[in-house]
PLY file of the C-alpha trace (Angstrom):
ply
format ascii 1.0
element vertex 109
property float x
property float y
property float z
element edge 108
property int vertex1
property int vertex2
end_header
90.60 -25.26 -33.91
93.71 -23.46 -31.55
97.37 -24.51 -32.34
100.14 -25.16 -29.92
101.76 -21.64 -29.74
97.99 -20.28 -29.04
98.14 -18.06 -26.00
95.79 -20.09 -23.57
93.58 -16.73 -22.84
92.06 -16.87 -26.69
92.66 -20.57 -27.23
89.29 -20.28 -26.26
87.92 -18.41 -28.97
89.83 -20.80 -31.39
91.64 -18.42 -32.78
94.66 -19.03 -34.78
98.21 -17.47 -33.75
98.51 -17.66 -37.63
98.37 -13.75 -38.93
97.32 -14.82 -43.06
94.30 -16.08 -41.46
92.16 -12.02 -40.12
92.06 -9.75 -42.43
91.94 -6.59 -40.01
94.20 -2.58 -40.05
94.92 -3.86 -43.78
97.49 -6.13 -42.75
98.90 -8.46 -45.31
100.40 -12.09 -44.16
101.03 -14.87 -46.14
100.92 -18.14 -45.46
102.90 -19.49 -42.55
104.05 -16.36 -41.14
104.31 -16.21 -37.62
103.75 -13.63 -35.08
107.11 -11.96 -33.43
108.18 -13.44 -29.96
107.82 -9.37 -29.26
104.80 -9.16 -30.43
103.74 -12.47 -27.96
105.22 -10.56 -25.60
103.23 -7.10 -26.24
100.25 -9.44 -25.30
101.83 -10.78 -22.18
102.43 -7.09 -20.72
99.26 -5.79 -22.52
97.37 -8.36 -20.17
99.74 -7.95 -17.17
98.67 -4.45 -17.70
94.81 -4.47 -18.20
95.01 -6.27 -14.40
97.59 -4.15 -12.34
98.08 -0.83 -13.64
94.31 -0.33 -14.29
92.48 -3.31 -11.83
91.05 -5.40 -13.59
89.64 -7.85 -12.76
89.96 -12.07 -15.04
86.30 -11.36 -15.80
86.75 -8.09 -16.00
90.14 -8.38 -18.74
87.74 -11.65 -20.39
85.19 -9.32 -21.34
87.14 -7.10 -22.87
88.96 -9.98 -24.93
85.45 -11.68 -25.68
85.26 -8.11 -27.70
88.60 -8.46 -29.49
87.81 -11.45 -30.23
84.04 -10.42 -31.82
85.63 -7.70 -33.91
88.35 -10.17 -35.18
85.78 -12.05 -36.58
83.53 -9.85 -37.40
86.36 -7.90 -39.54
87.34 -11.68 -41.01
83.05 -11.56 -42.15
82.77 -11.46 -46.48
79.89 -10.17 -47.93
78.96 -9.90 -51.29
75.92 -8.74 -53.43
73.61 -11.71 -54.72
71.58 -10.76 -58.41
68.95 -8.79 -56.57
71.66 -6.23 -55.43
71.25 -7.38 -51.36
74.21 -8.77 -49.69
74.98 -12.29 -48.73
76.59 -13.83 -45.91
79.88 -15.52 -48.13
81.59 -16.75 -44.38
79.01 -17.97 -42.09
81.66 -19.30 -39.11
82.83 -16.81 -38.61
79.73 -14.80 -38.71
78.36 -17.56 -36.22
81.53 -17.21 -33.72
81.41 -13.46 -33.47
77.97 -13.52 -32.60
78.87 -16.73 -29.90
81.63 -14.40 -28.68
79.78 -11.21 -28.37
76.40 -13.46 -27.76
74.60 -11.40 -30.07
71.93 -12.82 -32.26
73.61 -13.43 -35.84
70.36 -11.40 -37.11
71.20 -8.06 -34.79
75.21 -8.49 -36.34
0 1
1 2
2 3
3 4
4 5
5 6
6 7
7 8
8 9
9 10
10 11
11 12
12 13
13 14
14 15
15 16
16 17
17 18
18 19
19 20
20 21
21 22
22 23
23 24
24 25
25 26
26 27
27 28
28 29
29 30
30 31
31 32
32 33
33 34
34 35
35 36
36 37
37 38
38 39
39 40
40 41
41 42
42 43
43 44
44 45
45 46
46 47
47 48
48 49
49 50
50 51
51 52
52 53
53 54
54 55
55 56
56 57
57 58
58 59
59 60
60 61
61 62
62 63
63 64
64 65
65 66
66 67
67 68
68 69
69 70
70 71
71 72
72 73
73 74
74 75
75 76
76 77
77 78
78 79
79 80
80 81
81 82
82 83
83 84
84 85
85 86
86 87
87 88
88 89
89 90
90 91
91 92
92 93
93 94
94 95
95 96
96 97
97 98
98 99
99 100
100 101
101 102
102 103
103 104
104 105
105 106
106 107
107 108
């Protein structure tokens, strides 16, 4: 569930403002690490730029955030190899969230 620090545009995705929860781009965060205020400001500027410079509607901005949130959850989906050398999913929740956000059947993902 999203914390009080979570930006309102991200709250619907249940994305926490705790970077240690996410594995992306090889960054390593420790529990308790927070995104600096400059990152939050940058997010606001990016959303503003999508609306003003790129002329995106709120719906189009939301679709961009859908894709980004879906990718974030997909990057946190862990797989392991079973005894038959087939991949099995260790983190069903993240795959389910990505499927829900992207509106793609999880079997396809």
